C-alpha positions as CSV (number, residue, x, y, z in Angstrom):
1,M,35.6,162.6,113.0
2,R,32.3,162.8,112.8
3,A,29.9,163.4,116.3
4,A,26.5,164.1,117.3
5,V,26.0,167.2,119.4
6,Y,23.0,167.2,121.8
7,H,21.1,170.4,122.3
8,N,17.9,168.9,123.1
9,N,15.3,166.0,122.5
10,K,14.9,167.9,119.4
11,D,18.1,169.6,117.8
12,I,21.3,167.0,118.1
13,R,23.7,168.1,115.5
14,I,25.8,166.2,113.8
15,G,29.2,167.6,112.9
16,E,32.9,167.2,113.0
17,M,35.5,167.3,115.2
18,P,39.3,166.2,115.4
19,V,40.2,163.1,116.5
20,P,40.9,162.9,120.2
21,K,44.7,162.6,120.6
22,I,45.5,160.6,123.4
23,G,48.0,160.6,126.2
24,P,51.0,158.4,127.4
25,K,48.2,157.0,130.2
26,E,45.2,156.3,127.7
27,I,43.8,154.7,125.1
28,L,41.8,155.4,121.7
29,V,39.0,153.9,121.3
30,R,37.1,153.3,117.8
31,V,33.1,153.5,118.7
32,M,31.5,150.6,116.9
33,A,28.1,151.1,118.9
34,S,26.3,152.9,121.6
35,G,23.0,152.0,122.6
36,V,20.3,155.0,123.5
37,C,19.6,155.1,127.3
38,G,16.5,156.7,129.1
39,S,18.9,158.8,131.2
40,D,19.2,160.5,127.1
41,V,16.4,161.6,127.0
42,M,15.6,162.6,129.9
43,E,15.6,166.7,129.0
44,W,15.5,168.0,132.4
45,Y,19.0,166.7,133.2
46,R,20.5,166.7,129.8
47,V,19.7,170.4,128.6
48,R,21.2,171.6,131.3
49,K,24.8,170.3,130.5
50,A,23.9,171.0,126.6
51,P,25.5,171.2,124.4
52,R,27.1,167.9,124.4
53,V,27.8,164.7,123.2
54,L,26.0,162.0,124.9
55,G,26.5,158.4,124.9
56,H,28.1,156.0,127.8
57,E,26.8,152.7,126.6
58,I,29.3,151.7,124.4
59,A,31.8,148.5,122.9
60,G,34.2,148.9,120.7
61,E,37.9,148.4,119.4
62,I,41.3,150.5,120.2
63,T,43.0,151.8,117.6
64,E,45.7,153.4,119.5
65,V,47.5,153.2,123.3
66,G,49.5,155.3,124.6
67,A,53.3,154.6,125.5
68,E,52.6,154.2,129.5
69,V,49.6,151.5,128.6
70,S,50.9,147.9,128.9
71,R,47.6,146.2,129.8
72,F,45.7,146.9,126.4
73,R,47.0,146.8,122.8
74,A,45.6,147.8,119.8
75,G,42.7,145.9,117.8
76,Q,41.1,144.9,121.4
77,R,37.3,144.5,122.0
78,V,36.7,146.6,124.7
79,F,33.7,148.0,127.0
80,V,34.9,150.7,128.8
81,S,32.4,152.8,131.5
82,H,32.1,156.1,131.4
83,H,32.4,156.7,135.5
84,V,34.0,155.0,137.4
85,P,35.2,155.3,141.3
86,C,38.6,155.9,142.8
87,N,38.3,153.1,145.1
88,E,40.1,155.1,148.3
89,C,37.8,157.3,149.2
90,R,35.4,156.5,152.5
91,Y,32.5,155.6,150.2
92,C,34.7,153.4,148.0
93,K,35.8,151.7,151.1
94,A,32.4,151.1,152.7
95,G,31.2,149.9,149.4
96,Y,29.5,152.6,148.5
97,H,31.3,153.0,145.2
98,T,28.4,155.3,143.0
99,A,28.7,157.7,146.1
100,C,32.2,158.2,145.0
101,A,32.9,161.7,143.7
102,T,35.6,160.7,141.8
103,L,32.2,158.7,139.4
104,H,30.6,161.8,139.3
105,S,33.1,163.2,137.9
106,T,35.2,161.1,135.3
107,N,34.0,160.2,131.7
108,F,35.4,159.4,128.7
109,D,35.7,162.3,125.6
110,P,33.4,163.5,124.1
111,G,30.8,160.7,124.1
112,G,29.8,157.8,122.9
113,F,27.9,158.9,119.8
114,A,31.0,159.8,118.0
115,E,33.3,157.6,115.8
116,Y,35.7,157.8,118.4
117,V,36.6,158.2,122.7
118,R,39.6,159.1,123.9
119,V,40.1,156.7,127.1
120,P,41.8,159.4,130.7
121,D,43.5,156.8,132.4
122,I,41.5,156.8,135.1
123,N,39.0,155.1,133.1
124,V,41.7,153.0,131.2
125,R,42.6,151.4,134.8
126,H,39.6,150.9,136.2
127,G,36.9,151.2,133.6
128,T,38.0,149.0,130.0
129,F,37.2,145.6,129.9
130,E,37.9,142.4,126.9
131,L,35.0,141.7,125.6
132,P,34.3,138.0,124.7
133,D,35.7,136.4,121.3
134,D,31.8,135.7,120.7
135,M,29.9,139.0,122.7
136,T,28.5,141.2,119.1
137,F,29.6,145.3,119.5
138,E,25.6,145.4,120.1
139,E,25.6,142.9,123.0
140,G,28.5,145.0,124.3
141,T,25.9,148.0,125.1
142,F,24.3,146.3,127.2
143,V,27.2,145.6,129.5
144,E,26.4,149.4,131.9
145,P,23.1,148.8,132.2
146,L,23.0,145.7,132.9
147,G,25.7,146.0,135.4
148,C,23.2,149.2,136.8
149,V,20.6,146.7,137.2
150,I,22.9,144.0,138.7
151,R,23.9,146.4,141.3
152,G,20.2,147.1,142.1
153,Q,19.8,143.7,143.0
154,R,22.2,143.3,144.5
155,V,21.2,146.0,147.1
156,A,17.7,145.1,146.9
157,D,18.9,141.4,148.0
158,I,16.4,139.9,145.5
159,G,16.4,136.0,144.7
160,R,14.9,132.5,144.8
161,G,11.4,132.3,146.2
162,Q,10.8,136.2,146.1
163,T,7.4,137.4,144.2
164,V,8.8,140.5,142.7
165,L,7.3,143.8,141.1
166,V,8.6,145.6,138.9
167,L,6.7,149.0,137.9
168,G,7.2,150.4,134.5
169,S,8.5,148.0,131.5
170,G,10.9,150.0,129.5
171,I,14.0,149.0,129.0
172,S,15.5,148.9,132.6
173,G,12.1,147.3,133.5
174,L,12.2,144.5,131.1
175,M,15.7,144.0,132.2
176,H,15.0,143.8,135.8
177,I,12.6,141.3,134.9
178,Q,15.1,139.4,132.8
179,L,17.5,139.2,135.9
180,A,15.1,138.5,138.4
181,R,14.4,135.1,136.4
182,I,17.8,134.2,136.0
183,K,18.0,134.6,140.0
184,D,15.2,132.2,139.9
185,V,12.5,134.0,141.7
186,S,8.8,132.4,142.3
187,R,6.9,135.0,140.4
188,V,7.4,138.4,138.5
189,I,4.8,140.4,137.6
190,A,4.7,143.7,136.3
191,T,2.9,146.9,135.1
192,D,3.0,149.4,132.1
193,I,0.4,151.9,130.8
194,N,1.7,150.9,127.3
195,E,0.3,147.5,125.5
196,F,3.4,146.7,123.1
197,R,6.1,146.9,126.8
198,L,3.0,144.7,128.9
199,E,3.6,142.5,125.4
200,A,7.1,142.4,126.0
201,A,7.3,142.3,129.9
202,L,5.6,138.8,129.5
203,R,8.2,137.8,126.8
204,F,11.2,138.7,128.6
205,G,9.7,136.5,131.9
206,A,7.2,138.0,133.4
207,D,4.2,135.6,134.8
208,L,2.3,138.5,135.1
209,A,1.6,142.1,133.1
210,V,-0.5,144.2,134.7
211,N,-2.1,148.0,133.2
212,G,-0.8,150.0,135.6
213,K,-4.1,152.2,135.9
214,E,-5.7,149.2,137.2
215,K,-5.1,148.1,141.1
216,V,-2.2,146.7,140.9
217,A,-1.7,145.6,145.0
218,D,-4.7,143.5,144.3
219,A,-3.7,141.7,140.5
220,V,-0.2,141.2,143.1
221,R,-2.4,139.4,145.6
222,N,-4.4,137.1,143.1
223,I,-1.3,135.7,141.5
224,N,0.8,135.3,144.5
225,E,-2.2,133.4,147.1
226,G,-3.1,137.0,149.4
227,R,0.0,138.2,149.5
228,L,2.3,141.0,148.6
229,A,5.2,141.4,146.9
230,D,8.7,140.6,148.9
231,A,10.3,143.0,146.6
232,V,8.6,146.1,144.0
233,I,11.3,147.7,141.5
234,V,10.3,150.6,140.5
235,C,11.6,151.8,137.4
236,T,9.2,154.7,135.8
237,A,9.3,158.4,137.5
238,A,5.8,158.4,137.5
239,L,4.5,159.4,140.2
240,P,1.3,156.8,140.8
241,A,3.8,154.2,140.5
242,F,5.4,155.4,143.8
243,D,1.6,155.0,145.3
244,Q,1.4,151.4,143.8
245,A,5.3,150.7,145.3
246,F,4.0,151.7,149.1
247,E,0.9,149.6,148.7
248,A,2.0,146.5,147.1
249,I,5.0,145.8,148.7
250,D,4.3,143.1,151.7
251,C,5.8,143.2,155.2
252,G,9.6,142.8,155.9
253,G,9.7,143.5,151.8
254,T,12.2,145.6,149.9
255,L,11.5,148.5,148.0
256,L,14.0,149.4,145.0
257,F,13.5,153.1,143.7
258,F,15.6,152.2,140.3
259,A,14.3,155.3,138.4
260,P,15.8,158.9,138.7
261,A,13.0,161.9,139.1
262,A,13.7,165.6,138.3
263,P,15.3,167.3,141.4
264,E,11.9,169.3,142.4
265,V,10.0,166.2,142.6
266,R,8.9,165.0,145.9
267,V,6.9,161.9,147.0
268,P,4.2,161.8,150.1
269,L,5.6,159.3,152.0
270,P,3.4,156.6,153.8
271,L,5.0,156.8,157.0
272,Y,2.4,154.7,159.0
273,D,2.3,151.8,156.5
274,V,5.9,151.6,155.5
275,Y,7.0,151.2,159.7
276,F,4.8,148.6,160.7
277,K,5.1,146.9,157.5
278,T,9.0,147.1,158.5
279,A,9.6,147.6,155.0
280,K,13.0,148.7,153.7
281,I,13.5,151.7,151.2
282,V,16.9,151.4,149.0
283,F,18.2,153.2,145.9
284,S,20.8,152.3,143.4
285,Y,22.7,153.7,140.7
286,A,25.5,153.3,138.3
287,A,27.4,150.3,138.4
288,V,31.3,149.4,139.0
289,N,34.0,146.8,138.1
290,E,31.9,143.8,140.7
291,D,28.9,144.7,138.8
292,I,30.1,144.8,135.1
293,T,32.6,142.2,135.6
294,E,29.7,139.8,135.7
295,A,27.2,142.0,133.3
296,I,30.0,140.6,130.7
297,E,29.9,137.3,132.1
298,M,26.2,137.1,132.0
299,L,26.0,137.8,127.9
300,G,29.0,136.3,127.5
301,N,27.5,132.9,128.1
302,K,24.5,133.9,126.5
303,R,22.3,133.6,130.2
304,F,21.0,137.4,129.8
305,D,19.7,137.8,126.2
306,G,20.1,141.5,125.4
307,L,20.2,140.9,121.8
308,G,16.4,140.4,121.7
309,M,15.7,143.5,123.8
310,I,17.0,145.5,120.3
311,T,13.8,147.0,118.4
312,H,16.2,149.2,116.6
313,S,19.4,150.0,114.9
314,F,20.2,153.6,113.5
315,K,23.2,155.0,111.9
316,L,25.0,158.1,114.0
317,D,23.6,160.7,110.8
318,E,20.0,159.2,112.0
319,I,20.8,160.0,115.9
320,Q,17.8,162.9,116.0
321,T,15.4,160.0,114.7
322,A,16.4,157.6,117.7
323,F,16.4,160.0,120.1
324,E,12.6,160.8,119.1
325,L,11.8,157.3,119.2
326,V,13.3,157.0,122.9
327,A,11.7,159.7,124.2
328,R,8.1,158.4,122.9
329,A,8.9,155.5,125.0
330,D,6.1,154.0,122.1
331,R,7.0,150.7,120.8
332,S,11.1,150.5,121.3
333,I,13.0,148.5,123.4
334,K,17.0,148.9,123.0
335,V,18.2,151.2,120.4
336,I,21.6,150.9,119.2
337,I,23.7,153.8,117.1
338,K,26.5,152.4,115.0
339,P,28.9,155.6,114.8
340,Q,30.9,154.0,111.9
341,E,28.1,153.1,109.4
């Protein structure tokens, strides 16, 4: 089979490797569509693990099932989660599934930017979900990222009547905007420094799109009857956004840090302001069964528009172009790879 082996953002090599052999408790999935995640182009994170086949936002069709697999059959259309928790450790039992050591060690083989993946036993049991008949494979690539967004907004307790500020209008920011609208918040304000993405923020539900170089807190007050934001979601690792988040959060509000930063990054914390605002700071990473099930339902009943976010689709042989497009973060939103074309 063909697979794209990542060395760095400018060096992704298409090569041949054997179709993975499955065990009795495993399944083989033919990858029909695989999304390029923003984390895929974070070289500080990816290069240290290279060379490897990336791709974790997948949708495909089961082509082979192990002798001991009873829940699934060949021909089923599925989403497969690459990271799954054990559901048994102290973190899982406390609801912190994404802190589970098993979640951080599990994956499918070799990665979604390949024609086929082998799904290990634990991923079959805890991370494989049938897709509705009327859901396209392209929509299926949104299951994982939407699940992450759903989990984040649950952790931040975002809901009806709130004013929400989303800092950064890349794909994750735009998904947060759209989900916040589905949750019937009062207002959504979005920021970015890219005009294409500011326009997209308005298209997907923001009431106001502000250039990130402006005074964001003032813009929030102007549209929010003099008040700051009830919730601020940070969807960029750009350092000015952290200052803007602390400045724009209202008393009793919640700051959700959604985008990861490099290990060496340190952000000054205005303890005095945050203390007297009694603001909460929360973090969210990944998605598990509850989040994924909700994402599939939301995509399946068309409450969430995934297809409208796809700006580019590439064959596997064109993945180098796809990565460079995503890394530029210019005029793209969601970029999809189709390994079978």
